[in-house]
C-alpha positions in Angstrom: -0.1 0.2 -0.1 1.1 3.7 -0.5 1.0 5.7 2.5 1.3 9.5 3.3 2.4 10.4 6.8 1.6 14.1 8.0 3.8 14.7 11.2 5.9 18.1 12.4 8.0 15.8 14.4 10.7 14.6 12.3 12.3 11.9 14.4 8.7 10.2 15.1 8.1 11.1 10.9 11.2 9.3 9.8 10.7 6.3 12.1 7.3 6.0 10.7 8.3 6.1 7.4 11.2 3.4 8.1 8.9 1.2 9.6 6.3 1.2 6.9 9.2 0.6 4.3 10.3 -2.3 6.2 6.9 -4.0 5.9 7.1 -3.7 2.2 4.8 -0.6 1.8 5.7 2.6 -0.1 5.6 5.8 2.2 6.0 9.6 1.8 6.1 12.4 4.3 4.8 15.8 4.8 6.0 18.0 7.8 2.6 20.0 7.9 -0.9 20.0 6.8 -0.5 22.2 4.0 2.5 20.1 2.3 0.3 17.0 3.0 -2.6 18.4 1.2 -0.2 19.6 -1.8 1.1 15.9 -1.8 -2.3 14.2 -1.9 -3.4 16.7 -4.7 -0.1 15.5 -7.0 -0.1 12.1 -6.2 -2.3 9.0 -5.4 -2.2 7.2 -1.9 -4.3 4.7 -0.4 -4.1 5.8 3.4 -3.3 8.8 5.3 -1.3 8.7 8.7 -1.9 12.3 10.3 -1.0 13.6 13.3 -3.5 15.6 15.4 -0.9 18.1 16.9 0.6 19.8 13.9 2.1 23.1 15.8 -0.1 26.1 14.5 -2.2 23.9 12.3 -5.3 21.8 13.7 -5.0 18.1 12.8 -9.1 18.1 12.8 -9.4 21.0 10.3 -6.5 19.0 8.0 -8.8 15.8 8.3 -12.1 17.8 7.1 -10.0 19.2 4.2 -8.6 15.7 3.2 -12.0 13.9 3.4 -13.9 16.8 1.7 -11.2 16.3 -1.2 -11.1 12.4 -1.1 -14.2 11.2 1.1 -13.2 7.5 0.5 -9.4 7.9 1.7 -8.9 6.1 4.9 -7.0 8.4 7.6 -5.3 6.9 10.7 -4.9 9.4 13.4 -1.7 10.0 15.7 -2.6 10.9 19.0 -0.3 11.6 22.2 -1.1 10.0 25.5 -4.0 11.7 27.0 -5.5 13.0 23.8 -7.8 9.8 23.3 -10.8 12.1 23.5 -9.7 14.2 20.2 -8.9 10.8 18.9 -12.5 9.9 19.3 -13.8 13.1 17.7 -11.5 12.6 14.8 -13.0 9.2 13.9 -16.6 10.8 14.4 -15.5 13.1 11.7 -14.5 10.4 9.3 -11.2 8.9 10.5 -11.0 5.2 10.2 -8.5 4.4 13.0 -5.9 5.9 15.5 -2.6 5.1 16.7 -1.4 6.3 20.3 2.1 7.8 20.5 4.3 5.8 20.8 3.0 2.6 19.1 4.4 -0.9 18.7 4.9 -2.7 15.4 2.1 -5.0 16.4 -0.3 -2.2 17.0 0.6 -0.9 13.5 0.1 -4.3 11.7 -3.4 -4.1 13.4 -4.3 -0.8 12.0 -2.7 -1.6 8.4 -5.0 -4.8 8.1 -8.1 -2.7 9.1 -7.1 -0.4 6.3 -6.5 -2.9 3.7 -10.2 -4.3 4.6 -11.4 -1.0 4.1 -9.6 -0.4 0.8 -10.6 -3.8 -0.3 -14.3 -2.7 0.6 -13.9 0.4 -1.5 -12.4 -1.5 -4.6 -15.4 -4.0 -4.4 -17.9 -1.1 -4.3 -16.1 0.8 -7.4 -16.1 -2.7 -8.9 -19.9 -3.3 -8.4 -20.9 0.2 -9.5 -18.9 -0.2 -12.7 -20.6 -3.8 -13.5 -24.1 -2.1 -12.9 -23.2 0.8 -15.1 -22.0 -1.8 -17.6 -25.0 -4.2 -17.6 -27.5 -1.1 -17.8 -26.1 -0.6 -21.4 -25.1 -4.0 -22.6 -26.4 -6.9 -20.3 -24.2 -10.1 -20.4 -27.5 -11.9 -20.5 -28.9 -10.2 -23.5 -25.9 -10.4 -25.4 -24.8 -13.9 -24.7 -28.2 -15.7 -24.7 -28.6 -16.4 -28.4 -30.5 -18.3 -30.7 -27.9 -18.9 -33.0 -26.2 -22.5 -32.8 -22.7 -21.0 -33.4 -23.0 -18.7 -30.4 -24.6 -21.5 -28.0 -21.5 -23.7 -28.9 -19.0 -21.1 -28.1 -20.8 -20.0 -24.9 -21.1 -23.5 -23.6 -17.2 -24.1 -24.1 -16.4 -20.7 -22.5 -18.7 -21.6 -19.4 -17.2 -25.0 -19.1 -13.8 -23.3 -18.9 -14.8 -20.6 -16.6 -14.6 -22.6 -13.5 -11.0 -23.8 -14.4 -7.8 -21.7 -14.1 -6.9 -22.0 -17.6 -6.0 -18.9 -19.8 -8.7 -18.0 -22.1 -8.1 -16.3 -25.5 -11.3 -14.5 -27.4 -11.0 -14.0 -30.7 -13.4 -11.7 -33.1 -14.1 -8.5 -34.8 -14.1 -5.3 -33.0 -17.4 -4.7 -31.2 -18.5 -8.4 -31.1 -18.7 -8.2 -27.3 -15.5 -9.7 -26.2 -15.1 -7.6 -23.0 -18.6 -8.5 -22.1 -17.9 -12.1 -22.6 -14.6 -12.0 -20.5 -16.6 -10.1 -17.5 -18.9 -12.8 -17.8 -16.4 -15.5 -17.3 -15.1 -14.1 -14.4 -18.7 -13.6 -13.0 -19.3 -17.6 -13.6 -15.8 -18.6 -12.2 -14.6 -19.3 -8.8 -12.9 -15.8 -8.6 -16.4 -14.0 -9.1 -16.0 -12.2 -5.7 -12.3 -11.1 -6.6 -11.1 -7.9 -8.6 -11.6 -7.9 -12.7 -8.9 -5.8 -13.9 -8.6 -4.5 -17.6 -5.5 -3.5 -19.6 -6.1 -1.9 -23.1 -2.8 -3.0 -24.8 -3.1 -0.3 -27.6 -3.6 2.6 -25.5 -0.1 3.3 -24.3 3.5 3.4 -25.1 5.7 0.4 -24.4 7.2 2.1 -21.5 4.1 3.3 -19.9 2.3 0.2 -20.6 4.9 -2.0 -19.0 4.5 0.1 -16.0 0.7 -0.2 -16.1 1.0 -3.9 -16.2 3.7 -4.6 -13.7 4.4 -1.3 -11.8 7.5 0.6 -11.3 9.7 1.8 -8.5 10.7 5.5 -8.0 13.4 6.7 -10.4 12.6 3.4 -12.8 12.3 6.3 -15.7 12.0 10.0 -16.1 8.6 11.1 -14.4 8.8 8.0 -12.1 8.3 10.3 -8.9 6.9 7.5 -6.7 6.9 3.6 -6.5 3.7 2.5 -8.5 2.0 -1.3 -8.1 0.6 -2.2 -11.6 -2.5 -3.8 -12.9 -1.3 -7.4 -12.0 -0.8 -6.2 -8.4 -4.6 -5.0 -8.6 -5.7 -8.2 -10.0 -4.2 -10.5 -7.2 -6.4 -13.3 -6.7 -8.4 -12.3 -9.7 -9.0 -11.8 -13.6 -6.6 -10.0 -15.5 -8.3 -9.2 -18.7 -5.9 -8.2 -21.7 -7.7 -6.4 -24.2 -6.4 -6.3 -27.7 -3.4 -8.4 -27.0 -2.4 -8.4 -30.7 -1.2 -5.1 -30.2 1.3 -5.8 -27.3 4.8 -4.6 -28.0 7.1 -7.4 -28.8 9.4 -6.2 -26.0 6.9 -6.8 -23.1 5.7 -10.2 -24.4 8.8 -12.0 -22.8 7.5 -10.6 -19.6 3.9 -11.7 -19.9 5.1 -15.3 -20.9 6.9 -15.4 -17.7 4.0 -14.3 -16.0 1.9 -16.9 -17.7 4.3 -19.6 -17.0 6.0 -18.9 -13.9 3.6 -16.8 -12.2 6.1 -14.5 -11.4 7.0 -10.7 -12.4 9.2 -7.8 -11.5 8.5 -4.1 -11.3 10.5 -1.8 -13.6 13.6 -0.7 -12.1 13.5 -3.5 -9.6 15.2 -7.0 -9.1 12.9 -8.1 -6.7 11.0 -11.2 -8.2 7.3 -11.3 -6.9 4.6 -13.8 -7.3 1.4 -13.4 -9.1 -1.9 -15.3 -8.5 -3.9 -14.2 -11.5 -6.1 -15.7 -14.1 -5.3 -14.4 -17.7 -8.2 -13.6 -20.2 -6.9 -12.2 -23.5 -8.9 -10.8 -26.5 -7.8 -9.9 -29.8 -9.4 -8.9 -33.5 -6.1 -9.9 -35.3 -5.2 -13.1 -36.5 -2.4 -13.8 -33.9 -1.4 -17.1 -35.8 -0.4 -15.0 -38.7 1.2 -12.3 -36.5 3.4 -15.0 -35.0 4.4 -16.2 -38.6 5.4 -12.4 -39.4 7.4 -12.1 -36.3 5.2 -9.5 -34.5 4.2 -11.8 -32.0 5.9 -14.5 -29.9 5.0 -18.0 -30.8 5.5 -19.5 -27.6 3.4 -16.6 -26.1 0.5 -17.5 -28.8 0.6 -21.2 -27.6 0.5 -20.6 -24.1 -2.3 -18.1 -24.6 -4.2 -20.7 -26.7 -5.3 -22.7 -24.1 -9.1 -22.2 -24.5 -9.8 -20.4 -27.9 -13.2 -19.2 -28.7 -14.3 -16.9 -31.5 -16.9 -14.4 -31.2 -19.3 -14.3 -34.3 -19.5 -11.1 -35.9 -23.3 -9.8 -35.6 -24.0 -10.5 -39.3 -23.9 -14.1 -38.4 -26.2 -13.7 -35.7 -29.4 -13.0 -37.8 -31.8 -14.1 -35.4 -30.5 -12.0 -32.7 -30.4 -8.7 -34.7 -33.6 -7.2 -33.8 -33.7 -8.5 -30.3 -30.3 -6.7 -29.5 -31.9 -3.4 -31.0 -34.7 -3.6 -28.7 -32.5 -4.2 -25.7 -30.5 -0.9 -26.5 -33.9 0.9 -27.5 -35.3 0.4 -24.0 -31.8 1.2 -22.4 -31.7 4.8 -24.1 -35.5 5.1 -24.2 -35.3 5.2 -20.3 -31.8 7.0 -20.1 -33.0 9.8 -22.4 -36.5 10.3 -20.9 -38.1 9.4 -23.9 -41.6 7.6 -23.9 -41.2 5.9 -27.4 -43.2 2.8 -28.6 -40.3 1.0 -30.5 -39.4 0.7 -34.1 -41.5 1.4 -37.0 -41.9 -1.6 -39.6 -39.5 -0.1 -41.9 -37.1 0.7 -39.4 -37.1 -3.1 -38.2 -36.7 -4.2 -41.7 -33.8 -1.9 -42.1 -32.1 -2.8 -38.6 -32.3 -6.6 -39.7 -31.3 -6.0 -43.2 -27.9 -4.0 -42.4 -24.7 -6.1 -42.2 -23.5 -4.2 -39.1 -19.7 -4.2 -39.9 -19.1 -2.5 -36.4 -21.0 -5.0 -34.6 -22.4 -4.4 -31.3 -20.6 -1.1 -30.8 -22.1 0.3 -34.0 -25.6 -0.9 -33.1 -25.4 0.6 -29.6 -24.4 4.0 -31.1 -27.0 3.8 -34.0 -29.7 3.3 -31.6 -28.9 5.7 -29.3 -28.6 8.4 -32.0 -32.1 7.3 -33.3 -34.0 7.5 -29.7 -32.5 10.9 -29.4 -33.5 12.0 -33.0 -37.0 10.5 -33.0 -39.4 13.1 -33.9 -42.5 10.7 -34.0 -44.0 8.1 -31.3 -41.8 5.4 -32.8 -38.0 5.3 -34.2 -38.5 5.5 -38.0 -36.1 4.7 -40.8 -35.4 8.6 -40.9 -34.0 8.4 -37.5 -31.5 5.8 -38.1 -27.7 6.9 -39.5 -27.5 7.3 -43.1 -25.9 4.0 -43.4 -28.8 2.2 -42.7 -31.2 4.4 -44.6 -29.0 4.3 -47.8 -29.4 0.5 -48.1 -32.5 -1.2 -49.9 -34.8 -2.6 -47.1 -35.0 -6.0 -48.9 -32.0 -5.8 -51.3 -32.4 -5.3 -55.2 -31.3 -7.0 -58.1 -30.9 -5.1 -61.4 -32.8 -2.0 -60.4 -35.9 -4.4 -59.4 -37.2 -4.4 -55.7 -36.9 -7.8 -53.9 -39.4 -8.4 -51.7 -42.4 -10.7 -51.1 -45.1 -10.1 -53.9 -42.5 -8.3 -56.2 -43.1 -8.6 -60.0 -39.9 -10.9 -60.5 -39.2 -14.7 -60.9 -38.6 -17.4 -58.5 -35.1 -17.9 -59.7 -34.3 -14.2 -59.2 -35.6 -14.2 -55.7 -33.9 -17.6 -54.8 -30.5 -15.8 -56.3 -31.1 -12.8 -54.1 -31.8 -14.9 -50.9 -28.8 -17.3 -51.5 -26.4 -14.3 -51.7 -28.0 -12.5 -48.6 -27.6 -15.7 -46.8 -24.1 -16.4 -47.8 -23.0 -12.9 -46.8 -24.6 -13.5 -43.2 -22.9 -17.0 -42.5 -19.6 -18.1 -41.7 -19.4 -21.1 -44.0 -21.3 -23.5 -46.3 -22.5 -25.8 -43.6 -24.1 -22.9 -41.6 -25.6 -21.5 -45.0 -27.0 -24.8 -46.0 -28.6 -25.1 -42.8 -30.3 -22.0 -42.8 -31.5 -22.8 -46.5 -32.7 -26.1 -45.6 -30.8 -27.8 -48.1 -27.7 -30.0 -48.3 -24.3 -28.5 -48.9 -23.7 -30.1 -52.4 -26.9 -28.6 -53.5 -25.8 -25.3 -52.3 -22.4 -25.6 -54.0 -24.2 -26.1 -57.2 -26.5 -23.2 -56.8 -23.3 -21.1 -55.9 -21.6 -22.2 -59.3 -24.8 -21.5 -61.3 -24.9 -18.1 -60.2 -21.5 -17.1 -60.6 -20.2 -17.0 -56.7 -17.8 -20.0 -57.3 
């Protein structure tokens, strides 16, 4: 943990910092309340040790200012003998505990244990709030429960693997819900009450990403003004989700391989080997096998991640789910935006079903949010949808003729258009043949006839 000690007695301040350092924690010191408030503004601490008697300053006033700025920051009060009454007043104002000067190492251990429990409770609250926020927008139940056989097979595999410590690799196009699936795996596992920590691999430079993952010590690089524990430490006992791992710099990949194989790591600028008990879930929209062949991704790391692999199908291959997802997002944004709309018009529903959704769930979420905001009638109409959906023919066309039930076109034309559309929305011939209700050999001949061979 990272502590800030605020005490005007240099001897006691230095001794307290030495004790904290010897226990494996990080400590900074301030000789006044004003300096302590400045350090709190500039850095992130997990607990404050505050002396009530700070010369001309009043410790209780400093306590009020600390908690006003950071209400959830645990503050432990130092108090001299005979000042317990003041310590009780400090706790009434929001301090979590107090230490009577002079204190023993054992007394310090008891206080630190309480602070760690307090810190863990706050982390759990933050995690639950984040999960509630996420689930309001895209509930795992609605996104993962599917009528598509391909999705059912994927989820059955993942939920079986969830209860094991095995690493899991999620593949699929951007926006197919890989992060939602990763969180669902965590929630279905034996680690459900432990942290779920996400690292976005493309979001930082190589140097900052290494520090973000493994942490660093003070002075490890320019700007490293204090010790920092990385996401591996934060995920201890739980799940570390590495999003878009295909963009992980090649220089960091050996360290991740060591974490996976040996369950150990070192912070940047430190030679101390630390143990890590984390479960790894990784996701990527890239072809890792191809990147490994090109030398951009370590082959041994790829094989180590590739214990349990599942590919999330794109939305165009989940035709049975498209309108259900759209209705889910509609309900969410209808309530969020304070609208009282009555769903989609028939034409809007047809446009939503007929669109290929290249951006998958992310694109759909944004499109439905926009439509709810822009809707002028009591329902979402085609005019309210993004231009990409409005530009497409609702049922497709062939040589300028509208292809819809009852159109003045031949059965051969209608069959050709239907086969083309089904082939676009399915991943292979077997799936397309199943949707069309014919065998693969028949489908092969029909494809050849209409020039798709």
